[in-house]
C-alpha positions in Angstrom: 77.9 90.4 92.2 80.6 90.6 94.8 81.6 94.2 93.8 78.0 95.4 94.8 77.9 93.7 98.1 79.4 96.2 100.9 79.4 93.3 103.8 81.5 91.3 101.3 84.0 94.2 100.8 84.2 94.7 104.6 84.9 90.9 105.2 87.4 90.8 102.3 89.5 93.8 103.6 89.6 92.7 107.2 90.7 88.9 106.0 93.1 90.2 103.5 94.9 92.5 105.9 94.7 90.3 108.6 96.2 87.7 106.6 99.2 89.9 105.5 99.9 90.7 109.1 99.9 86.8 110.0 102.3 86.2 107.1 105.1 88.5 107.8 104.6 89.2 111.6 102.7 85.9 113.4 104.1 83.0 111.3 100.9 82.1 109.5 98.8 80.8 112.3 96.1 83.5 111.9 95.8 83.6 108.2 93.3 80.9 108.5 90.6 83.2 109.1 90.5 84.8 105.8 88.6 82.1 103.9 85.9 81.2 107.0 85.4 85.4 106.8 84.6 85.3 103.3 82.7 82.1 103.1 79.9 84.1 105.3 79.2 85.9 102.2 80.3 83.6 99.1 81.0 79.9 98.9 84.6 78.5 100.1 85.8 77.5 96.6 85.1 81.0 95.4 86.6 82.4 98.7 89.8 80.2 98.1 90.2 81.2 94.6 89.9 84.8 95.4 92.5 84.7 97.9 95.1 82.6 96.1 96.8 85.7 93.8 96.7 87.7 97.0 98.5 85.1 98.8 101.3 84.9 96.3 101.9 88.4 96.3 102.2 88.4 100.0 104.5 85.5 99.9 106.7 87.3 97.5 106.7 90.5 99.6 107.4 88.5 102.8 110.5 86.7 101.1 112.0 90.0 100.2 111.6 91.0 103.9 113.3 87.9 105.6 115.5 86.2 102.9 118.5 87.3 105.1 117.3 85.2 108.0 117.0 82.1 106.0 119.8 79.6 106.8 118.6 75.9 106.6 117.6 75.3 102.8 117.8 71.6 103.2 115.0 71.8 105.9 112.9 74.0 103.8 113.3 71.5 100.6 112.0 68.7 102.9 109.0 70.3 103.8 108.2 71.8 100.3 108.6 68.2 98.8 106.1 67.0 101.4 103.7 70.1 100.9 103.7 69.4 97.0 102.5 65.9 97.8 99.8 67.5 99.9 98.9 69.8 97.0 98.6 66.9 94.7 96.5 64.7 97.0 94.1 67.7 97.7 93.9 68.8 94.1 92.9 65.3 93.0 90.1 65.4 95.6 89.1 69.2 95.0 85.0 69.0 94.8 84.5 65.7 96.5 86.6 65.8 99.8 84.3 66.9 102.6 85.6 70.2 103.5 83.7 70.0 107.1 85.7 67.0 108.1 88.9 68.5 107.0 88.1 71.9 109.0 87.1 69.8 112.3 90.3 68.0 112.1 92.3 70.9 111.7 90.4 72.8 114.3 90.9 70.0 116.9 94.9 70.2 116.2 94.9 73.9 116.6 93.2 74.0 120.1 95.1 70.9 121.2 98.4 72.3 120.5 97.6 75.6 121.6 96.5 74.5 124.9 99.0 71.6 125.4 102.5 73.0 125.7 103.9 69.5 126.1 103.0 68.6 122.9 106.3 70.4 121.0 108.7 68.3 122.4 106.7 65.1 121.3 106.5 66.3 118.0 110.2 67.1 117.6 110.9 63.4 118.4 108.5 62.1 115.7 110.1 60.5 112.9 109.2 61.9 109.8 107.7 65.0 111.3 108.5 67.4 108.3 106.7 64.9 105.8 103.7 64.6 108.2 103.1 68.1 108.7 104.1 69.3 105.2 101.9 67.1 103.8 98.9 68.0 105.9 99.8 71.7 105.2 99.7 71.0 101.5 96.2 69.5 101.7 94.7 72.2 104.1 96.3 75.0 102.0 95.0 73.7 98.9 91.3 73.2 100.2 91.1 76.0 102.4 94.1 78.3 102.7 94.8 76.9 106.1 98.1 75.5 105.9 99.6 78.0 108.5 98.5 75.9 111.7 100.2 72.5 110.5 103.6 74.2 109.7 103.3 76.3 112.9 103.0 73.0 114.7 106.2 72.0 113.0 108.3 75.0 113.5 107.3 75.4 117.1 108.5 71.8 117.4 111.9 72.9 116.0 112.1 75.9 118.1 113.4 78.2 115.5 114.3 81.8 116.0 111.5 84.0 114.7 112.7 85.5 111.6 114.2 82.4 110.5 110.9 80.8 111.3 109.0 83.6 109.1 111.4 83.4 106.4 111.2 79.6 106.2 107.3 79.9 106.2 107.3 82.5 103.3 109.4 80.3 101.0 107.3 77.3 101.9 103.9 78.9 101.2 105.4 80.5 97.8 106.2 77.3 96.4 103.0 75.6 97.7 100.7 78.6 96.4 102.3 78.6 93.3 101.8 74.9 92.6 98.3 75.4 93.8 97.6 77.2 90.5 97.5 73.9 88.6 94.6 72.2 90.5 92.5 75.5 90.6 92.9 75.9 87.1 92.1 72.5 86.2 89.1 72.6 88.5 87.9 76.0 86.8 88.2 77.9 89.9 88.8 81.2 88.2 86.3 83.8 86.6 87.1 87.4 85.4 85.2 88.8 88.3 87.3 87.1 91.0 90.4 87.9 89.4 89.5 91.5 89.2 88.2 91.7 92.5 91.5 90.1 93.6 93.6 92.9 92.1 91.3 95.6 93.9 92.4 93.9 97.2 96.2 93.9 96.3 97.0 97.3 98.2 95.2 95.8 101.4 97.5 92.9 101.2 100.6 94.8 101.0 99.3 96.8 104.0 98.8 93.7 106.1 102.1 92.7 105.2 103.8 95.8 106.0 102.0 95.9 109.3 103.0 92.4 110.3 106.6 93.2 109.5 106.5 96.0 111.8 104.6 94.1 114.7 107.3 91.4 115.1 109.8 94.0 115.6 108.2 95.0 118.7 107.8 91.6 120.5 110.4 89.3 122.0 111.1 85.9 121.0 109.1 84.4 124.2 106.3 86.7 123.5 106.5 85.6 119.9 106.0 82.0 120.7 103.1 82.8 123.0 101.4 85.0 120.2 101.7 81.9 117.7 100.2 79.7 120.2 97.5 82.3 120.7 97.0 82.4 116.8 96.6 78.7 116.8 94.1 78.9 119.4 92.1 81.6 117.5 92.3 79.8 114.3 91.1 76.4 115.7 88.0 78.4 117.1 87.3 80.5 114.2 87.3 76.9 112.0 84.9 75.4 114.7 82.7 78.5 114.4 82.3 78.0 110.6 81.5 74.3 110.9 
């Protein structure tokens, strides 16, 4: 039983708070650590199902904090369409696609981008980059709740102002996470115990979002960009460790 395991609750609280901080303060790149942490004590599908309701709550709260900074809705529409395509692809493959292979690819991308500063200008010039990274984010988000790094790669290349970045990311993931309810339901991912556990973790989700919002106010644009690259590196390493 999840509720009787102290290690589970410790890892869950840490993962949820860190994900909340990542969503509202560090552009989502660090949110990938939650599922790997939980997967130390429960299965990846259970960890993903447990986190989804919490992610939706975090998304709504983050949008309320950054709605004033969202300016380019056309750009958001493009990556949302791409992300929904990724959800459909991943949803149709849930249960059969090798998670380890996807984790390895994502880890390599995260680490490569974090350590290679010249990659951003190249990505910015790629035709269809919004579709490429949006689709990949939809796939990795559906399977691992690890859509933050691909979207961070795209947003870094676009050189967005930090609050605009955070606002656009919040809308993107709200749409993607809401759509993920369909494949998760079709694949029988829910249980009463998981849903009750998610409800118990809601206060920690809100605490994490609040902390992230305060953190981003204390750092400059340049430091923000450095932290995003740092979060990509941490995300990539955490995925490799889990393999």
